[in-house]
C-alpha positions as CSV (number, residue, x, y, z in Angstrom):
1,M,36.6,26.0,-15.7
2,N,33.4,25.4,-13.7
3,V,33.4,21.8,-12.6
4,L,30.1,22.1,-10.8
5,N,27.8,22.7,-13.8
6,P,23.9,22.7,-13.0
7,I,22.2,19.6,-14.5
8,S,20.1,20.7,-17.0
9,K,17.9,17.5,-17.1
10,V,17.4,14.8,-14.7
11,S,15.7,11.7,-16.0
12,Q,12.7,10.8,-13.7
13,V,10.9,7.5,-13.3
14,R,7.5,7.6,-14.1
15,I,5.0,5.0,-13.4
16,T,2.1,5.2,-15.9
17,S,0.1,2.2,-14.8
18,P,-2.5,2.9,-12.0
19,L,-2.2,-1.0,-10.5
20,L,1.8,-0.5,-10.2
21,S,1.6,3.0,-9.2
22,G,-1.0,2.2,-6.4
23,F,0.6,-1.0,-5.2
24,V,4.2,0.7,-5.0
25,T,2.4,3.3,-3.2
26,G,0.9,0.9,-0.8
27,L,4.3,-1.1,-0.3
28,L,6.1,2.2,0.5
29,W,3.3,3.1,3.2
30,L,3.9,-0.2,4.6
31,T,7.6,0.4,4.8
32,A,7.1,3.4,6.5
33,G,4.5,2.4,9.0
34,T,6.6,-1.0,9.8
35,V,9.8,1.3,10.7
36,L,7.5,3.6,12.6
37,L,5.8,0.7,14.5
38,S,8.9,-1.1,15.2
39,L,10.4,2.2,16.7
40,V,7.2,2.7,18.9
41,L,7.2,-1.1,19.8
42,T,11.3,-0.6,20.9
43,Y,11.1,2.7,22.7
44,T,8.1,2.5,24.6
45,G,6.1,0.5,26.8
46,M,3.9,-0.9,24.1
47,K,3.5,-4.7,24.3
48,E,3.9,-7.1,21.5
49,E,0.3,-8.5,22.2
50,S,-1.3,-5.8,20.7
51,L,0.6,-5.7,17.6
52,P,-1.8,-7.6,15.4
53,S,-4.4,-4.7,15.8
54,Y,-1.9,-2.3,14.6
55,I,-0.7,-4.5,12.0
56,Y,-4.0,-4.9,10.6
57,T,-4.7,-0.8,10.7
58,L,-1.3,-0.2,9.1
59,H,-2.1,-2.8,6.3
60,G,-5.4,-0.8,6.0
61,I,-3.9,2.6,5.6
62,A,-1.3,1.4,3.2
63,I,-4.2,-0.1,0.9
64,L,-6.3,2.8,1.4
65,F,-3.4,5.2,0.1
66,G,-2.4,2.7,-2.4
67,G,-5.9,2.9,-3.8
68,L,-6.0,6.6,-3.6
69,S,-2.8,6.6,-5.8
70,A,-4.2,4.4,-8.3
71,G,-7.7,6.4,-8.5
72,R,-5.6,9.6,-9.0
73,K,-3.4,8.0,-11.8
74,S,-6.5,6.2,-13.5
75,R,-8.8,9.3,-13.6
76,Q,-11.7,7.3,-14.1
77,K,-13.2,3.8,-12.6
78,G,-11.3,4.5,-9.3
79,W,-13.4,1.8,-7.3
80,Y,-12.1,-0.6,-10.1
81,Y,-8.5,0.4,-10.1
82,G,-8.3,0.9,-6.4
83,G,-10.0,-2.8,-5.7
84,L,-7.8,-4.5,-8.2
85,T,-4.6,-2.6,-6.3
86,G,-6.3,-4.0,-2.9
87,L,-6.4,-7.4,-4.5
88,M,-2.9,-7.4,-5.6
89,Y,-1.7,-6.0,-2.1
90,G,-3.7,-8.9,-0.4
91,L,-2.3,-11.6,-2.7
92,F,1.2,-10.1,-2.3
93,I,0.9,-10.5,1.6
94,F,-0.7,-14.0,1.2
95,I,2.2,-14.9,-1.0
96,V,4.8,-13.5,1.7
97,G,2.9,-15.5,4.4
98,F,2.8,-18.5,2.7
99,L,6.4,-18.6,1.5
100,G,7.9,-17.1,4.7
101,F,5.6,-18.7,7.2
102,D,4.1,-21.5,5.7
103,A,0.5,-20.0,6.1
104,G,-2.3,-21.7,4.3
105,V,-5.6,-20.2,2.6
106,T,-8.2,-19.9,5.6
107,L,-11.5,-18.0,6.2
108,S,-9.5,-15.4,7.7
109,T,-7.3,-15.1,4.5
110,L,-10.5,-14.8,2.3
111,V,-11.9,-12.1,4.6
112,S,-8.7,-10.1,4.3
113,T,-8.5,-10.3,0.8
114,A,-12.3,-8.8,0.5
115,A,-11.4,-6.2,3.1
116,S,-8.2,-5.1,0.9
117,F,-10.5,-5.3,-2.2
118,A,-12.9,-3.0,-0.3
119,A,-10.1,-0.4,1.4
120,G,-8.7,-0.3,-2.3
121,A,-11.9,0.5,-3.9
122,V,-12.7,3.4,-1.2
123,G,-9.2,4.8,-2.0
124,G,-9.7,4.7,-5.6
125,M,-13.0,6.5,-5.2
126,L,-11.4,9.2,-3.2
127,G,-8.5,9.4,-5.4
128,V,-10.5,9.9,-8.8
129,N,-12.5,12.6,-6.9
130,L,-9.4,14.4,-5.5
131,R,-8.1,14.4,-8.9
132,K,-10.9,17.0,-10.0
């Protein structure tokens, strides 16, 4: 009797929504980047004063890849799905900041949300064109 029978079918989780796929991808990139940035901060001579610029860059990369994922999944209207993914990401970050740090709506928040839309739209356009 063979106890270690191979598994013939393994169920996979598939996200069919372009928005959800892009949002999850963006959050995964954010998580990986945050871990990497914290390791660099811990084990190098990097100063905490330089963190804001790295954090904005990290958010931009996460949104870009989230938009790229949404664009690839949608196969059309990449700027639209990528931009909406960027807006969802920006609103999520705002909600975390509001609930966790009592941050309110400022001009900086609105500019960050517009930049999130733009980065997601660019990623979505790239994603649609990478699909072909």
